Steps between C-alpha positions, in 0.01 A plus 500: 500500500598809691760743354685395190708793399763408252722794575365712221465812711790721599509562870724657765734220609421341828746496791790283418536173693722545801591138513690318232853645560667206686481140388617147583626299214625135480810418290422272209787260535265189535204613277353220282164346412487189702128436529180653367273705731388762248410500131818673400734220627631250248781269613624496137550871509781554741637858565845590374699569819741756341210701357304462822772647703549778255135584501482505885803724528326724236202525716705598803666779289160627373369503862807704612456750196137546606606578867427163664747288708524125509586250777629176325494177672638155384268231343464154653630244269186285557260786444495588125206737530650703788598767245146616500564689826159674509341184627730447797313713738314817565722763670389824650537735798195463730292749674733488808805573287628145518624333187304189424525218238215258462654214311302336220368136540527390135215299348752264340743289720770543234549874623445479873865469584568847359336680784717331769804660336329830454381515847854476627599792272201707617572440876868598434383822333290597808163364407275304740389197307191279507359241250153471367389136510697394792345398828241273332273765343572371150497833328687582184632843425730592210639864528478549122114518557525802723528877436416811700256727306258755633365410840598133510746226415352358174554113504425265213375153607410180327795331313772563767367708799185373666227677718665382824820672384314833452363469857840408640687791347234750586519392872883467503566855362186689632389593151190502276512236230292525183492165330474437132420152361740402228373249247731535196771223488756719338463772753528292799647769725356862541831643387429362140166696478528801733776764528454814719635796313427793745241594759214497233610274220589133441527269215213253528400197298143412581526172297712365790206502745149367547222751416455623856867560552544661160228739596661564841838572373373755235305673782815497726731673252383863428672514159592150382689410191294205388719231334355256248584137577739513207682799635528351847647176371800695381590536867456882475328509839788317656698828519660712766421860570764740651340839520399592149717237334358157410743211429313273260595174327278581202255789427227481247456810281167604640625461854812702441291784349284518811780476752706770308192720487474458881862621544669170558845407352510149358826306538498164328707235667554157330441222747357241254705213636304528821172490309582127449420447875182714483625825640635845410636816655252532784537130588884556521476787758351508845432846637641571848376851571115456532380693815162452679369852571663643187425258225185336655307584813541309828185298591541339849403137478489505129206487250435282200261615221403249227331590171131498520507530883 
């Protein structure tokens, strides 16, 4: 199944990620579990709002200490999951230098109103906005499924994003998309199973994918830190990387040993109230500083590559 390094070898660190130093976050004033759209949600297990706010403020402080900045926006009262800002849209500077935000078209109707409010913020911040799924094409894209890595935008599809969504975002942003089919119900977004660390490394959980996609992702990453299913379900891949610092909700001992051997500093940030809704640190943060031409190549017209094709 391709390369399956577990990070045992000591190598010169790859180039640090140049994106991940500016984030959009949504204030958690109306966060609650009001419905069930993932395996973690239980209407009988509601978040403690005071603790939720303390943890959200703690994450902002940790990001600032690591050298990142945050743009906070208000949460809609009718959108309890809007705190998971990663899924509002995919923002980047395109190949012409224009700032673009492709707004998500959520799989579940319970979340779709979030992007209307987010689009207003993006437009006010100087982004040209568009929305996948509008105009009758019926595509779904959730931005928590998309990361730049190597020569492409790596996008998970299956539970939330679909193949039409891959094609739409590739064309919209003039980038190459490499799709990975997600099959694990507990890792329904790519950001629960895949975390870019630097130019050569990423945390990867092959158990999240079908066989062809598991093989594809292990070939895509030159030096993967392969997570077991048990490790990934701690939310350890749902982390944020700022240079050589990784903000993590939890870090299994084996994973910590490898990351520290690779020269990363681990900062644990408690966000367990947000785990009740099925998200963690990466879900709470939407990067605003991805650049086509720097973080992934421009491909006029876009391309989509699916596993096995």
